[in-house]
VONUVO-211079 format. One line per field, with one value per atom (N, C-alpha, C, CB): atom name; x, y, z. Coordinates in nm, 4 decimals. Last residue first. Glycine has a CB too. Layout:
REM VONUVO-211079
a [CA/...];
X [X/...];
Y [Y/...];
Z [Z/...];
//
This chain:
REM VONUVO-211079
a [N/CA/C/CB/N/CA/C/CB/N/CA/C/CB/N/CA/C/CB/N/CA/C/CB/N/CA/C/CB/N/CA/C/CB/N/CA/C/CB/N/CA/C/CB/N/CA/C/CB/N/CA/C/CB/N/CA/C/CB/N/CA/C/CB/N/CA/C/CB/N/CA/C/CB/N/CA/C/CB/N/CA/C/CB/N/CA/C/CB/N/CA/C/CB/N/CA/C/CB/N/CA/C/CB/N/CA/C/CB/N/CA/C/CB/N/CA/C/CB/N/CA/C/CB/N/CA/C/CB/N/CA/C/CB/N/CA/C/CB/N/CA/C/CB/N/CA/C/CB/N/CA/C/CB/N/CA/C/CB/N/CA/C/CB/N/CA/C/CB/N/CA/C/CB/N/CA/C/CB/N/CA/C/CB/N/CA/C/CB/N/CA/C/CB/N/CA/C/CB/N/CA/C/CB/N/CA/C/CB/N/CA/C/CB/N/CA/C/CB/N/CA/C/CB/N/CA/C/CB/N/CA/C/CB/N/CA/C/CB/N/CA/C/CB/N/CA/C/CB/N/CA/C/CB/N/CA/C/CB/N/CA/C/CB/N/CA/C/CB/N/CA/C/CB/N/CA/C/CB/N/CA/C/CB/N/CA/C/CB/N/CA/C/CB/N/CA/C/CB/N/CA/C/CB/N/CA/C/CB/N/CA/C/CB/N/CA/C/CB/N/CA/C/CB/N/CA/C/CB/N/CA/C/CB/N/CA/C/CB/N/CA/C/CB/N/CA/C/CB/N/CA/C/CB/N/CA/C/CB/N/CA/C/CB/N/CA/C/CB/N/CA/C/CB/N/CA/C/CB/N/CA/C/CB/N/CA/C/CB/N/CA/C/CB/N/CA/C/CB/N/CA/C/CB/N/CA/C/CB/N/CA/C/CB/N/CA/C/CB/N/CA/C/CB/N/CA/C/CB/N/CA/C/CB/N/CA/C/CB/N/CA/C/CB/N/CA/C/CB/N/CA/C/CB/N/CA/C/CB/N/CA/C/CB/N/CA/C/CB];
X [-1.7182/-1.7496/-1.6327/-1.7851/-1.6048/-1.7441/-1.7730/-1.8338/-1.3351/-1.3697/-1.5129/-1.3539/-1.3426/-1.2716/-1.3087/-1.1223/-1.4905/-1.5431/-1.4763/-1.5221/-1.3097/-1.4407/-1.5032/-1.5337/-1.1080/-1.0805/-1.2118/-0.9973/-1.2473/-1.1995/-1.1688/-1.0741/-1.2807/-1.3987/-1.3626/-1.4672/-1.0115/-1.0903/-1.2162/-1.1283/-0.9512/-0.8818/-0.9598/-0.7376/-1.1127/-1.1367/-1.0710/-1.0839/-0.9816/-1.1208/-1.1573/-1.2180/-0.7391/-0.7414/-0.8819/-0.6899/-0.8203/-0.7580/-0.7601/-0.6132/-0.9089/-1.0044/-0.9493/-1.0349/-0.6636/-0.7707/-0.8758/-0.8358/-0.5351/-0.4796/-0.5862/-0.3529/-0.7024/-0.6920/-0.6362/-0.6054/-0.6465/-0.7823/-0.7825/-0.8785/-0.3843/-0.4097/-0.5508/-0.3917/-0.4365/-0.3647/-0.3840/-0.2138/-0.5594/-0.6375/-0.5678/-0.6617/-0.3495/-0.4671/-0.5473/-0.5551/-0.0590/-0.1256/-0.2500/-0.0284/0.1255/0.0060/-0.0554/0.0401/0.3144/0.3558/0.2365/0.4290/0.1634/0.2754/0.3191/0.3935/-0.0137/-0.0650/0.0463/-0.1316/0.1654/0.0925/0.0334/-0.0193/0.2461/0.3440/0.2770/0.4218/0.0130/0.0676/0.1766/0.1228/-0.0169/-0.1214/-0.0639/-0.2256/0.2217/0.1831/0.0815/0.1245/0.2092/0.3227/0.2869/0.4457/-0.0281/-0.0147/0.0975/0.0121/0.0264/-0.0629/-0.0582/-0.2070/0.1692/0.2451/0.1577/0.3103/-0.0366/0.0359/0.1173/0.1287/-0.1411/-0.1965/-0.1265/-0.3427/-0.0316/0.0243/-0.0229/-0.0113/-0.2023/-0.0627/0.0048/0.0154/-0.4325/-0.4322/-0.2905/-0.5084/-0.3570/-0.3886/-0.3847/-0.5261/-0.3250/-0.2112/-0.2352/-0.1861/-0.5879/-0.4817/-0.3580/-0.4456/-0.7180/-0.7534/-0.6466/-0.8860/-0.6090/-0.5793/-0.6101/-0.6597/-0.6477/-0.5751/-0.5404/-0.4505/-0.7494/-0.8406/-0.7744/-0.9511/-0.5941/-0.6183/-0.7109/-0.4864/-0.5823/-0.6326/-0.6657/-0.5304/-0.4732/-0.6059/-0.6632/-0.5995/-0.2233/-0.3162/-0.4581/-0.2726/-0.1123/-0.1349/-0.2337/-0.0021/-0.0974/-0.1800/-0.2108/-0.1097/0.0853/-0.0494/-0.1434/-0.0480/0.3099/0.2512/0.1086/0.3350/0.3575/0.3241/0.2603/0.4493/0.4201/0.3018/0.2603/0.3290/0.6530/0.5365/0.4110/0.5603/0.7818/0.7861/0.6576/0.8039/0.8259/0.7821/0.7996/0.6363/0.8761/0.9805/0.9484/0.9991/0.8011/0.7572/0.8750/0.6476/0.8884/0.8422/0.7954/0.7328/0.9805/1.0528/1.0156/1.0279/0.7991/0.9422/1.0159/1.0040/0.5531/0.5737/0.7225/0.5046/0.6013/0.5684/0.5945/0.4218/0.6407/0.7498/0.7249/0.7658/0.3859/0.5013/0.6187/0.5446/0.2399/0.2063/0.3242/0.0829/0.3681/0.3649/0.3342/0.2626/0.3123/0.4511/0.4586/0.5239/0.0313/0.0923/0.2356/0.0894/0.0101/-0.0487/0.0130/-0.2010/0.1369/0.1921/0.1382/0.1593/-0.0396/0.0997/0.1625/0.1823/-0.2701/-0.2726/-0.1313/-0.3427/-0.1733/-0.2278/-0.2301/-0.3674/-0.1060/-0.0010/-0.0477/0.0373/-0.3636/-0.2616/-0.1461/-0.2080/-0.4797/-0.5359/-0.4327/-0.6616/-0.3187/-0.3216/-0.3749/-0.4054/-0.3911/-0.2508/-0.2436/-0.1700/-0.6651/-0.6205/-0.4756/-0.6358/-0.6591/-0.7213/-0.6740/-0.8744/-0.5336/-0.4694/-0.5271/-0.4865/-0.7283/-0.5960/-0.5210/-0.5160/-0.9386/-0.9546/-0.8189/-1.0430/-0.8280/-0.8591/-0.8722/-0.9875/-0.5523/-0.6896/-0.7139/-0.7205/-0.3384/-0.3597/-0.5045/-0.2615];
Y [-0.4388/-0.5459/-0.5629/-0.6790/-0.2185/-0.2154/-0.3180/-0.2403/-0.2777/-0.1486/-0.1483/-0.0366/-0.5295/-0.5121/-0.3831/-0.5158/-0.4603/-0.5586/-0.5426/-0.7023/-0.2863/-0.2368/-0.3308/-0.2206/-0.4702/-0.3598/-0.3027/-0.2486/-0.6236/-0.6867/-0.5811/-0.7719/-0.4330/-0.4900/-0.5589/-0.5892/-0.3937/-0.2816/-0.3319/-0.1842/-0.6460/-0.5988/-0.4845/-0.5533/-0.6368/-0.7391/-0.7000/-0.8756/-0.4301/-0.4104/-0.5128/-0.4212/-0.5591/-0.4381/-0.4094/-0.3185/-0.7641/-0.7978/-0.6780/-0.8460/-0.6065/-0.6929/-0.7310/-0.8206/-0.4946/-0.4077/-0.4878/-0.3339/-0.7212/-0.6506/-0.5592/-0.5681/-0.7701/-0.8679/-0.8064/-0.9841/-0.5467/-0.5644/-0.6652/-0.6103/-0.6070/-0.4891/-0.4957/-0.3590/-0.8206/-0.8456/-0.7281/-0.8693/-0.6809/-0.7791/-0.8180/-0.9040/-0.5175/-0.4585/-0.5582/-0.3995/-0.4906/-0.6116/-0.5675/-0.6982/-0.2929/-0.3247/-0.4600/-0.3229/-0.2081/-0.3095/-0.3652/-0.4240/-0.0287/0.0218/-0.0786/0.0549/-0.1915/-0.0974/-0.0492/0.0227/-0.3230/-0.3997/-0.3077/-0.4830/-0.1013/-0.1791/-0.2589/-0.2724/-0.0263/0.0632/-0.0046/0.1900/-0.2603/-0.2125/-0.1268/-0.1329/-0.2762/-0.3863/-0.3380/-0.5042/-0.0319/-0.0607/-0.1702/-0.1019/-0.0666/0.0443/0.0173/0.1762/-0.2720/-0.3001/-0.1877/-0.3196/-0.1588/-0.2274/-0.2647/-0.3528/-0.0740/0.0267/-0.0389/0.1085/-0.2649/-0.2545/-0.1499/-0.2226/-0.2296/-0.3338/-0.3231/-0.4692/-0.0376/-0.0007/-0.1046/0.0142/-0.1953/-0.0787/-0.0355/0.0377/-0.3831/-0.4270/-0.3107/-0.4935/-0.2136/-0.2920/-0.3362/-0.4146/-0.1227/-0.0276/-0.0988/0.0550/-0.3570/-0.2892/-0.1903/-0.2177/-0.4014/-0.4954/-0.4323/-0.6258/-0.2593/-0.1950/-0.2883/-0.1345/-0.3265/-0.2963/-0.2282/-0.2107/-0.4172/-0.2725/-0.2315/-0.1987/-0.6905/-0.6454/-0.4959/-0.6758/-0.6893/-0.7461/-0.6918/-0.9004/-0.5759/-0.5091/-0.5603/-0.5303/-0.7689/-0.6341/-0.5583/-0.5571/-0.9802/-0.9940/-0.8575/-1.0833/-0.8693/-0.9035/-0.9161/-1.0340/-0.8450/-0.7256/-0.7521/-0.6783/-1.1143/-1.0227/-0.8949/-0.9888/-1.2089/-1.2609/-1.1697/-1.4026/-1.0547/-1.0486/-1.0961/-1.1337/-0.8902/-0.9898/-0.9802/-1.1338/-0.5317/-0.6650/-0.7624/-0.6624/-0.2892/-0.3459/-0.4890/-0.2602/-0.2018/-0.2543/-0.3134/-0.3598/-0.1243/-0.0220/-0.0726/0.0524/-0.3451/-0.2184/-0.1256/-0.1478/-0.5536/-0.5746/-0.4408/-0.6585/-0.4346/-0.4861/-0.4982/-0.6229/-0.3744/-0.2675/-0.3123/-0.2245/-0.6325/-0.5345/-0.4205/-0.4792/-0.7428/-0.7988/-0.7006/-0.9313/-0.5790/-0.5834/-0.6350/-0.6717/-0.6409/-0.5033/-0.4974/-0.4222/-0.9139/-0.8691/-0.7263/-0.8784/-0.8959/-0.9720/-0.9267/-1.1227/-0.7448/-0.6955/-0.7662/-0.7151/-0.9144/-0.7810/-0.7236/-0.6867/-1.1340/-1.1509/-1.0156/-1.2236/-1.0135/-1.0725/-1.0870/-1.2096/-0.9353/-0.8373/-0.8891/-0.7978/-1.1815/-1.0806/-0.9757/-1.0136/-1.2915/-1.3525/-1.2558/-1.4811/-1.1158/-1.1285/-1.1862/-1.2170/-1.1665/-1.0334/-1.0355/-0.9403/-1.4367/-1.3999/-1.2630/-1.3988/-1.4038/-1.4819/-1.4491/-1.6324/-1.2557/-1.1992/-1.2716/-1.2066/-1.4433/-1.3144/-1.2485/-1.2212/-1.6427/-1.6732/-1.5446/-1.7563/-1.5078/-1.5548/-1.5840/-1.6808/-1.4646/-1.3509/-1.3936/-1.2831/-1.6423/-1.6460/-1.5333/-1.7830/-1.4687/-1.5561/-1.5432/-1.5219];
Z [2.5131/2.6091/2.6971/2.5400/2.3790/2.4195/2.5289/2.2995/2.3314/2.3915/2.4474/2.2877/2.2105/2.3382/2.4073/2.3161/1.9774/2.0732/2.2094/2.0205/1.8569/1.8986/2.0009/1.7773/1.7986/1.8913/1.9445/1.8215/1.6101/1.7332/1.8397/1.7049/1.4116/1.4757/1.6075/1.3814/1.3446/1.3976/1.4678/1.2844/1.2418/1.3620/1.4259/1.3281/1.0149/1.1161/1.2488/1.0682/0.8818/0.9247/1.0313/0.8043/0.8312/0.9132/0.9655/0.8328/0.6620/0.7907/0.8847/0.7699/0.4479/0.5185/0.6561/0.4353/0.3710/0.4185/0.4954/0.3008/0.2784/0.3950/0.4549/0.3554/0.0589/0.1667/0.2934/0.1238/-0.0973/-0.0445/0.0698/-0.1561/-0.1625/-0.0794/-0.0201/-0.1622/-0.3302/-0.2046/-0.1093/-0.2311/-0.5357/-0.4606/-0.3300/-0.5462/-0.6352/-0.5733/-0.4898/-0.6791/-0.6888/-0.6388/-0.5609/-0.5475/-0.7738/-0.8526/-0.8168/-0.9995/-0.6018/-0.6995/-0.7781/-0.6286/-0.4487/-0.5281/-0.6354/-0.4368/-0.3119/-0.4122/-0.5051/-0.3436/-0.1429/-0.2450/-0.3514/-0.1798/0.0112/-0.0653/-0.1748/0.0263/0.1359/0.0333/-0.0484/0.0977/0.3020/0.2116/0.0990/0.2893/0.4511/0.3621/0.2582/0.4438/0.5883/0.5009/0.4014/0.5835/0.7315/0.6365/0.5361/0.7115/0.9036/0.7910/0.6873/0.8408/1.1074/1.0025/0.8823/1.0593/1.2723/1.1948/1.0821/1.2872/1.4348/1.3003/1.2145/1.3083/1.6845/1.5991/1.4551/1.6538/1.7855/1.7588/1.6694/1.8909/1.8098/1.7206/1.6872/1.7842/2.0015/1.8654/1.7668/1.8618/2.2224/2.1721/2.0289/2.2611/2.2483/2.2165/2.1633/2.3399/2.3218/2.1973/2.1540/2.2125/2.5725/2.4642/2.3288/2.4818/2.8077/2.6987/2.5840/2.7513/3.0621/2.9521/2.8340/3.0013/3.2650/3.2606/3.1460/3.2479/3.2148/3.3447/3.3456/3.4531/2.9555/2.9798/3.1101/2.9843/3.0055/2.9135/2.9335/2.7675/3.1734/3.2250/3.1365/3.2346/2.9905/3.1110/3.1720/3.2147/2.8079/2.7643/2.8840/2.6836/2.9726/2.9124/2.8681/2.7939/3.0277/3.1373/3.0847/3.2188/2.7709/2.8403/2.9559/2.8927/2.7164/2.6276/2.7004/2.5012/3.0143/2.9073/2.8244/2.9658/3.0640/3.1022/2.9865/3.1481/2.9574/3.0431/3.0834/3.1676/2.6239/2.7526/2.8284/2.7335/2.3710/2.4645/2.6002/2.4027/2.2190/2.2183/2.3344/2.0886/2.2662/2.2903/2.3031/2.1764/2.1928/2.3286/2.3596/2.3458/1.9231/2.0180/2.1609/2.0023/1.8225/1.8168/1.9144/1.6740/1.8619/1.9330/1.9347/1.8683/1.6851/1.8273/1.9089/1.8507/1.4432/1.4931/1.6412/1.4168/1.4184/1.4326/1.4858/1.2985/1.3912/1.5009/1.5255/1.4701/1.1567/1.2806/1.4010/1.2793/0.9750/0.9994/1.1300/0.8823/0.9837/1.0273/1.0591/0.9188/0.8783/1.0126/1.0680/1.0101/0.6231/0.7166/0.8595/0.6748/0.5110/0.5307/0.6306/0.3963/0.4996/0.5854/0.6125/0.5210/0.3111/0.4456/0.5420/0.4434/0.0853/0.1455/0.2877/0.0614/0.0434/0.0680/0.1354/-0.0649/-0.0048/0.1106/0.1450/0.0830/-0.2442/-0.1241/0.0017/-0.1345/-0.4125/-0.3868/-0.2610/-0.5082/-0.4153/-0.3627/-0.3282/-0.4640/-0.5396/-0.4016/-0.3381/-0.3974/-0.7965/-0.7104/-0.5648/-0.7566/-0.9332/-0.8849/-0.7838/-0.8216/-1.1599/-1.0457/-0.9997/-0.9304];
//
C-alpha cells in the first residue's frame, strides 16, 4: 500500500484514539457533563492535562500497529502524538 496513505491512516487513528481517550476520561472520572468539564478545564488551565490523559490510548494504537507489522501506520500515530504534545505545550506556555 502507498506509504502516504498508511501514514494518513495512522495519523487519523491517533487523533481518533486521543479524542476517545479524552472523552472516556471525562465520562469516567468527572461528575460534570462533557461541555461543563471542558469549560472548567479551560477556566482552570487544565486543557493540556486532559489532552495528555487522552493520549494514553495512542500507546495501544502505536504498539498494536507495531505488533501487526504496520510500521508506517505506527509512524502516523507517532506524528499525531507529537502534534498533541505540541498542542499541550502551547496550552501550558500561552
